[in-house]
A tleap script that builds the chain and sets N, CA, C and O, in Angstrom:
source leaprc.protein.ff14SB
mol = sequence {
  NMET ILE ALA ASP LEU ALA THR ASP LEU ALA
  GLY ASP ILE LYS ALA ASP SER ALA MET THR
  LEU SER LYS ALA SER ALA GLY CYS GLN LEU
  ARG ILE ARG GLN LEU ASP GLY GLY SER CYS
  GLN ARG LEU ARG GLU ILE GLY PHE CYS GLU
  ASP LEU GLU ILE SER LYS LEU SER ASP GLY
  ARG ASN MET ILE CYS SER VAL CYS GLY THR
  ARG LEU ALA LEU SER LYS LYS LEU GLY ASP
  GLN VAL LEU VAL GLU MET CVAL
}
set mol.1.N position { -8.939 -10.432 39.530 }
set mol.1.CA position { -7.938 -11.280 39.243 }
set mol.1.C position { -7.388 -11.442 37.256 }
set mol.1.O position { -6.303 -11.409 36.675 }
set mol.2.N position { -8.871 -11.621 36.803 }
set mol.2.CA position { -8.979 -11.086 35.395 }
set mol.2.C position { -9.252 -10.179 35.083 }
set mol.2.O position { -8.589 -9.625 34.205 }
set mol.3.N position { -10.381 -9.560 35.652 }
set mol.3.CA position { -9.886 -7.659 35.185 }
set mol.3.C position { -8.662 -6.894 35.122 }
set mol.3.O position { -8.354 -6.102 34.231 }
set mol.4.N position { -7.882 -7.253 36.320 }
set mol.4.CA position { -6.054 -6.884 35.836 }
set mol.4.C position { -5.699 -7.542 34.777 }
set mol.4.O position { -5.141 -6.840 33.934 }
set mol.5.N position { -5.849 -8.882 34.461 }
set mol.5.CA position { -5.004 -8.926 33.617 }
set mol.5.C position { -5.672 -8.797 32.072 }
set mol.5.O position { -5.080 -9.132 31.047 }
set mol.6.N position { -7.233 -8.156 32.141 }
set mol.6.CA position { -7.265 -8.050 30.645 }
set mol.6.C position { -7.311 -5.789 30.769 }
set mol.6.O position { -7.800 -5.147 29.839 }
set mol.7.N position { -6.744 -5.109 31.987 }
set mol.7.CA position { -6.129 -4.237 31.610 }
set mol.7.C position { -4.921 -3.971 31.471 }
set mol.7.O position { -4.487 -2.878 31.108 }
set mol.8.N position { -4.199 -5.043 31.774 }
set mol.8.CA position { -2.987 -5.592 31.116 }
set mol.8.C position { -2.093 -5.546 30.093 }
set mol.8.O position { -1.003 -5.078 29.766 }
set mol.9.N position { -3.142 -6.333 29.659 }
set mol.9.CA position { -3.231 -6.569 28.291 }
set mol.9.C position { -3.728 -5.510 27.084 }
set mol.9.O position { -3.293 -5.444 25.935 }
set mol.10.N position { -4.575 -4.861 27.591 }
set mol.10.CA position { -5.081 -3.862 26.594 }
set mol.10.C position { -3.866 -2.555 27.045 }
set mol.10.O position { -3.725 -1.755 26.120 }
set mol.11.N position { -3.020 -2.247 28.267 }
set mol.11.CA position { -2.365 -1.442 28.065 }
set mol.11.C position { -0.810 -1.771 27.324 }
set mol.11.O position { 0.105 -1.036 26.952 }
set mol.12.N position { -1.027 -3.302 27.320 }
set mol.12.CA position { 0.366 -3.554 26.053 }
set mol.12.C position { -0.127 -3.824 25.024 }
set mol.12.O position { 0.732 -4.502 24.460 }
set mol.13.N position { -1.195 -3.717 24.209 }
set mol.13.CA position { -1.545 -3.483 23.323 }
set mol.13.C position { -1.252 -1.885 22.282 }
set mol.13.O position { -0.746 -1.528 21.219 }
set mol.14.N position { -2.098 -1.245 23.681 }
set mol.14.CA position { -1.767 0.322 23.084 }
set mol.14.C position { -0.077 0.520 22.767 }
set mol.14.O position { 0.619 1.073 21.916 }
set mol.15.N position { 0.043 0.008 23.551 }
set mol.15.CA position { 1.896 0.733 23.850 }
set mol.15.C position { 3.258 -0.455 22.566 }
set mol.15.O position { 4.483 -0.406 22.450 }
set mol.16.N position { 2.332 -1.227 21.972 }
set mol.16.CA position { 3.387 -2.118 20.998 }
set mol.16.C position { 2.489 -1.010 19.678 }
set mol.16.O position { 3.071 -0.971 18.594 }
set mol.17.N position { 0.839 0.023 19.821 }
set mol.17.CA position { 0.622 0.396 18.920 }
set mol.17.C position { 1.567 1.218 18.414 }
set mol.17.O position { 1.842 0.930 17.250 }
set mol.18.N position { 2.517 2.672 19.114 }
set mol.18.CA position { 3.035 3.577 19.495 }
set mol.18.C position { 4.360 3.030 18.244 }
set mol.18.O position { 4.757 1.870 18.133 }
set mol.19.N position { 4.984 4.570 17.179 }
set mol.19.CA position { 5.422 4.025 16.124 }
set mol.19.C position { 5.886 5.558 16.265 }
set mol.19.O position { 5.719 6.460 17.087 }
set mol.20.N position { 6.342 5.443 15.433 }
set mol.20.CA position { 7.853 6.786 15.652 }
set mol.20.C position { 7.214 7.950 14.814 }
set mol.20.O position { 6.505 7.387 13.980 }
set mol.21.N position { 7.146 9.080 14.672 }
set mol.21.CA position { 5.914 9.889 13.516 }
set mol.21.C position { 6.930 10.299 12.250 }
set mol.21.O position { 6.693 11.013 11.276 }
set mol.22.N position { 8.163 9.576 12.629 }
set mol.22.CA position { 8.884 9.677 10.313 }
set mol.22.C position { 7.904 7.849 9.538 }
set mol.22.O position { 7.646 7.261 8.487 }
set mol.23.N position { 7.732 7.754 11.164 }
set mol.23.CA position { 7.644 5.494 9.884 }
set mol.23.C position { 5.554 6.074 10.055 }
set mol.23.O position { 4.765 5.357 9.440 }
set mol.24.N position { 5.149 6.911 10.615 }
set mol.24.CA position { 3.658 6.815 10.797 }
set mol.24.C position { 2.780 8.018 9.235 }
set mol.24.O position { 2.988 9.165 8.839 }
set mol.25.N position { 1.830 6.913 8.832 }
set mol.25.CA position { 0.931 7.571 7.096 }
set mol.25.C position { 1.590 9.132 7.865 }
set mol.25.O position { 1.831 9.575 8.988 }
set mol.26.N position { 1.702 9.723 5.849 }
set mol.26.CA position { 0.731 10.368 6.052 }
set mol.26.C position { -0.368 11.091 5.983 }
set mol.26.O position { -0.885 10.741 4.922 }
set mol.27.N position { -1.255 12.154 6.640 }
set mol.27.CA position { -3.406 12.256 6.277 }
set mol.27.C position { -3.326 12.012 7.939 }
set mol.27.O position { -3.750 12.965 8.593 }
set mol.28.N position { -3.031 11.316 8.401 }
set mol.28.CA position { -2.599 10.466 10.032 }
set mol.28.C position { -3.083 11.474 10.905 }
set mol.28.O position { -2.436 12.515 11.029 }
set mol.29.N position { -4.363 11.255 11.653 }
set mol.29.CA position { -4.381 12.153 12.901 }
set mol.29.C position { -3.838 11.307 14.152 }
set mol.29.O position { -4.133 10.112 14.162 }
set mol.30.N position { -2.845 11.971 15.518 }
set mol.30.CA position { -1.709 10.980 15.784 }
set mol.30.C position { -2.026 11.964 16.886 }
set mol.30.O position { -2.393 13.121 17.092 }
set mol.31.N position { -1.657 10.788 17.499 }
set mol.31.CA position { -0.732 11.741 19.899 }
set mol.31.C position { 0.339 11.260 19.951 }
set mol.31.O position { 0.666 10.079 19.831 }
set mol.32.N position { 1.434 12.880 20.283 }
set mol.32.CA position { 2.325 12.471 20.558 }
set mol.32.C position { 2.359 11.990 22.353 }
set mol.32.O position { 2.223 12.731 23.327 }
set mol.33.N position { 2.605 10.416 22.312 }
set mol.33.CA position { 3.318 9.437 23.305 }
set mol.33.C position { 3.872 10.578 24.357 }
set mol.33.O position { 3.565 11.322 25.289 }
set mol.34.N position { 5.659 9.830 22.876 }
set mol.34.CA position { 6.977 10.442 23.951 }
set mol.34.C position { 7.606 11.631 23.492 }
set mol.34.O position { 7.387 12.154 22.400 }
set mol.35.N position { 8.410 12.050 24.377 }
set mol.35.CA position { 9.689 12.614 23.460 }
set mol.35.C position { 10.929 12.486 23.439 }
set mol.35.O position { 11.568 13.172 24.237 }
set mol.36.N position { 11.838 11.341 22.294 }
set mol.36.CA position { 12.921 9.884 23.500 }
set mol.36.C position { 14.684 10.860 22.226 }
set mol.36.O position { 15.294 10.173 21.407 }
set mol.37.N position { 14.970 12.105 22.421 }
set mol.37.CA position { 16.240 12.166 22.230 }
set mol.37.C position { 17.050 13.418 22.410 }
set mol.37.O position { 16.975 14.301 23.265 }
set mol.38.N position { 17.829 13.263 21.398 }
set mol.38.CA position { 18.969 14.743 21.874 }
set mol.38.C position { 18.534 16.142 21.988 }
set mol.38.O position { 18.926 17.193 22.497 }
set mol.39.N position { 17.467 15.654 21.232 }
set mol.39.CA position { 16.371 17.540 20.672 }
set mol.39.C position { 15.005 18.010 21.247 }
set mol.39.O position { 14.312 19.015 21.084 }
set mol.40.N position { 14.902 16.892 21.974 }
set mol.40.CA position { 13.921 17.258 22.942 }
set mol.40.C position { 13.546 18.342 23.557 }
set mol.40.O position { 12.354 18.510 23.815 }
set mol.41.N position { 14.467 19.234 23.889 }
set mol.41.CA position { 14.109 20.506 24.568 }
set mol.41.C position { 13.304 21.496 23.332 }
set mol.41.O position { 12.431 22.363 23.340 }
set mol.42.N position { 14.069 20.876 22.403 }
set mol.42.CA position { 13.842 21.787 21.221 }
set mol.42.C position { 12.613 22.028 20.396 }
set mol.42.O position { 12.148 22.926 19.694 }
set mol.43.N position { 12.236 20.582 20.877 }
set mol.43.CA position { 10.778 20.148 19.893 }
set mol.43.C position { 9.471 20.452 21.088 }
set mol.43.O position { 8.332 20.909 20.995 }
set mol.44.N position { 9.896 20.191 21.658 }
set mol.44.CA position { 8.929 21.207 22.823 }
set mol.44.C position { 8.792 22.756 22.697 }
set mol.44.O position { 7.853 23.382 23.187 }
set mol.45.N position { 9.906 23.362 21.933 }
set mol.45.CA position { 10.030 24.426 21.839 }
set mol.45.C position { 9.275 24.895 20.971 }
set mol.45.O position { 8.690 25.958 21.181 }
set mol.46.N position { 9.108 24.130 19.687 }
set mol.46.CA position { 8.501 24.316 18.380 }
set mol.46.C position { 6.979 24.383 18.067 }
set mol.46.O position { 6.247 24.869 17.205 }
set mol.47.N position { 6.806 23.134 20.004 }
set mol.47.CA position { 5.099 23.435 20.310 }
set mol.47.C position { 4.774 21.774 19.723 }
set mol.47.O position { 3.640 21.428 19.391 }
set mol.48.N position { 6.120 20.741 19.663 }
set mol.48.CA position { 5.401 19.579 20.270 }
set mol.48.C position { 6.304 19.171 21.851 }
set mol.48.O position { 7.410 19.364 22.355 }
set mol.49.N position { 4.562 18.274 22.280 }
set mol.49.CA position { 5.328 17.972 23.764 }
set mol.49.C position { 3.739 16.544 22.967 }
set mol.49.O position { 2.965 16.338 22.033 }
set mol.50.N position { 4.330 15.937 24.533 }
set mol.50.CA position { 3.100 14.890 25.315 }
set mol.50.C position { 2.058 15.285 25.224 }
set mol.50.O position { 1.832 16.494 25.185 }
set mol.51.N position { 0.787 14.041 25.140 }
set mol.51.CA position { -0.446 14.553 24.828 }
set mol.51.C position { -1.135 15.193 23.829 }
set mol.51.O position { -2.336 15.073 23.589 }
set mol.52.N position { -0.321 15.888 23.245 }
set mol.52.CA position { -0.536 16.901 21.696 }
set mol.52.C position { -1.100 16.284 20.161 }
set mol.52.O position { -0.426 15.998 19.171 }
set mol.53.N position { -2.281 16.213 20.320 }
set mol.53.CA position { -3.062 15.671 18.787 }
set mol.53.C position { -2.039 16.520 18.019 }
set mol.53.O position { -1.742 17.666 18.358 }
set mol.54.N position { -1.395 15.719 16.702 }
set mol.54.CA position { -0.820 16.308 15.926 }
set mol.54.C position { -1.388 15.444 13.888 }
set mol.54.O position { -1.661 14.281 13.589 }
set mol.55.N position { -1.342 16.420 13.223 }
set mol.55.CA position { -1.798 15.506 11.934 }
set mol.55.C position { -0.948 15.721 10.998 }
set mol.55.O position { -0.832 16.858 10.541 }
set mol.56.N position { -0.033 14.462 10.436 }
set mol.56.CA position { 1.402 14.801 9.714 }
set mol.56.C position { 0.174 14.537 8.167 }
set mol.56.O position { -0.788 13.776 8.055 }
set mol.57.N position { 0.747 15.490 7.241 }
set mol.57.CA position { -0.233 16.521 6.925 }
set mol.57.C position { 0.779 15.541 5.067 }
set mol.57.O position { -0.012 15.333 4.147 }
set mol.58.N position { 2.100 15.162 4.837 }
set mol.58.CA position { 2.416 14.526 3.889 }
set mol.58.C position { 3.988 13.739 4.351 }
set mol.58.O position { 4.131 13.499 5.550 }
set mol.59.N position { 4.986 13.404 3.503 }
set mol.59.CA position { 5.610 12.732 3.898 }
set mol.59.C position { 6.648 12.651 2.962 }
set mol.59.O position { 6.298 12.626 1.782 }
set mol.60.N position { 8.159 12.592 3.282 }
set mol.60.CA position { 9.100 12.811 2.295 }
set mol.60.C position { 10.349 12.837 3.159 }
set mol.60.O position { 10.648 12.436 4.284 }
set mol.61.N position { 10.990 13.513 2.107 }
set mol.61.CA position { 13.000 13.899 3.487 }
set mol.61.C position { 12.473 15.206 4.332 }
set mol.61.O position { 13.373 15.693 5.016 }
set mol.62.N position { 11.267 15.845 4.427 }
set mol.62.CA position { 10.953 16.326 5.204 }
set mol.62.C position { 9.286 16.353 5.675 }
set mol.62.O position { 8.374 16.099 4.888 }
set mol.63.N position { 9.145 16.611 6.706 }
set mol.63.CA position { 7.769 15.950 6.802 }
set mol.63.C position { 6.573 17.015 7.416 }
set mol.63.O position { 6.773 17.581 8.491 }
set mol.64.N position { 5.326 17.235 6.645 }
set mol.64.CA position { 4.571 18.113 7.280 }
set mol.64.C position { 3.592 17.724 8.270 }
set mol.64.O position { 2.904 16.735 8.520 }
set mol.65.N position { 3.819 19.028 8.795 }
set mol.65.CA position { 2.852 18.080 10.176 }
set mol.65.C position { 1.679 20.274 10.808 }
set mol.65.O position { 1.756 21.491 10.638 }
set mol.66.N position { 0.782 19.108 11.563 }
set mol.66.CA position { -0.232 20.436 11.713 }
set mol.66.C position { -0.355 19.912 13.591 }
set mol.66.O position { -0.773 18.949 14.235 }
set mol.67.N position { 0.362 21.370 13.874 }
set mol.67.CA position { 0.142 21.108 15.198 }
set mol.67.C position { -0.667 22.995 15.879 }
set mol.67.O position { -0.480 24.149 15.491 }
set mol.68.N position { -1.626 22.332 17.105 }
set mol.68.CA position { -2.104 23.434 16.942 }
set mol.68.C position { -2.660 24.768 15.782 }
set mol.68.O position { -2.733 25.970 16.034 }
set mol.69.N position { -2.913 24.234 14.805 }
set mol.69.CA position { -3.129 25.140 13.557 }
set mol.69.C position { -2.118 25.546 12.821 }
set mol.69.O position { -2.501 26.302 11.929 }
set mol.70.N position { -0.715 25.311 12.828 }
set mol.70.CA position { 0.180 25.512 12.713 }
set mol.70.C position { 1.192 25.093 11.795 }
set mol.70.O position { 2.102 25.880 12.056 }
set mol.71.N position { 1.602 24.341 10.880 }
set mol.71.CA position { 2.141 23.745 9.806 }
set mol.71.C position { 3.683 23.882 10.443 }
set mol.71.O position { 4.160 24.900 10.946 }
set mol.72.N position { 4.224 22.800 10.312 }
set mol.72.CA position { 5.646 23.002 10.935 }
set mol.72.C position { 6.420 21.946 9.809 }
set mol.72.O position { 5.706 21.148 9.201 }
set mol.73.N position { 8.023 21.975 9.535 }
set mol.73.CA position { 8.193 20.989 8.833 }
set mol.73.C position { 9.269 20.067 9.641 }
set mol.73.O position { 9.305 20.320 10.845 }
set mol.74.N position { 10.054 19.154 9.240 }
set mol.74.CA position { 10.645 18.221 10.448 }
set mol.74.C position { 11.284 17.493 9.696 }
set mol.74.O position { 10.633 17.111 8.724 }
set mol.75.N position { 12.241 17.165 9.751 }
set mol.75.CA position { 12.885 16.011 9.445 }
set mol.75.C position { 13.702 14.618 9.477 }
set mol.75.O position { 14.665 14.544 10.241 }
set mol.76.N position { 13.482 13.928 8.976 }
set mol.76.CA position { 13.135 12.856 9.846 }
set mol.76.C position { 13.918 12.181 10.742 }
set mol.76.O position { 13.456 11.224 11.363 }
set mol.77.N position { 15.329 12.651 10.926 }
set mol.77.CA position { 15.994 13.026 12.565 }
set mol.77.C position { 14.890 13.364 13.860 }
set mol.77.O position { 14.756 13.102 15.055 }
set mol.78.N position { 14.275 14.052 12.878 }
set mol.78.CA position { 13.702 14.859 14.299 }
set mol.78.C position { 12.483 14.207 14.974 }
set mol.78.O position { 12.359 13.994 16.180 }
set mol.79.N position { 11.296 13.828 13.656 }
set mol.79.CA position { 10.206 13.055 13.351 }
set mol.79.C position { 10.500 11.675 14.248 }
set mol.79.O position { 9.693 11.454 15.151 }
set mol.80.N position { 11.820 10.542 14.026 }
set mol.80.CA position { 12.239 9.644 14.242 }
set mol.80.C position { 12.574 9.429 16.340 }
set mol.80.O position { 13.139 8.553 16.995 }
set mol.81.N position { 11.828 10.810 16.743 }
set mol.81.CA position { 11.961 11.037 17.874 }
set mol.81.C position { 11.212 11.719 18.860 }
set mol.81.O position { 11.435 12.328 19.906 }
set mol.82.N position { 10.563 11.506 18.389 }
set mol.82.CA position { 9.137 11.635 18.093 }
set mol.82.C position { 7.815 10.552 17.949 }
set mol.82.O position { 7.286 10.178 16.902 }
set mol.83.N position { 7.332 10.039 19.867 }
set mol.83.CA position { 6.852 8.560 19.536 }
set mol.83.C position { 5.081 8.739 19.460 }
set mol.83.O position { 4.620 9.106 20.540 }
set mol.84.N position { 3.883 8.503 18.186 }
set mol.84.CA position { 3.324 8.901 17.978 }
set mol.84.C position { 1.704 7.729 18.503 }
set mol.84.O position { 2.353 6.745 18.860 }
set mol.85.N position { 0.800 7.478 18.639 }
set mol.85.CA position { -0.210 6.377 18.234 }
set mol.85.C position { -1.664 6.794 17.642 }
set mol.85.O position { -2.203 7.880 17.856 }
set mol.86.N position { -2.003 6.133 17.151 }
set mol.86.CA position { -2.950 6.753 16.175 }
set mol.86.C position { -4.265 6.990 17.217 }
set mol.86.O position { -4.622 6.390 18.231 }
set mol.87.N position { -4.674 7.853 16.670 }
set mol.87.CA position { -5.738 8.702 17.496 }
set mol.87.C position { -7.805 8.135 17.059 }
set mol.87.O position { -8.735 8.708 17.626 }
savepdb mol mol.pdb
quit
């Protein structure tokens, strides 16, 4: 029972560490946890998919991210649809 409680707590802490790509700091290594919004299919088509590790290179009106060795620019609107966690 205590082990189950510890596992549940660890899952809750990990879930709380999630943020949108727009809110993540530049220079961070991130893992995509979920795509959520109207542009999910478009994001998948350009290479963003769940469990993929990415780097956020710059921040601003448009974000620059490194995905599978390719640099991509995303608007804040698209970045708000990408839920990430720190690696």
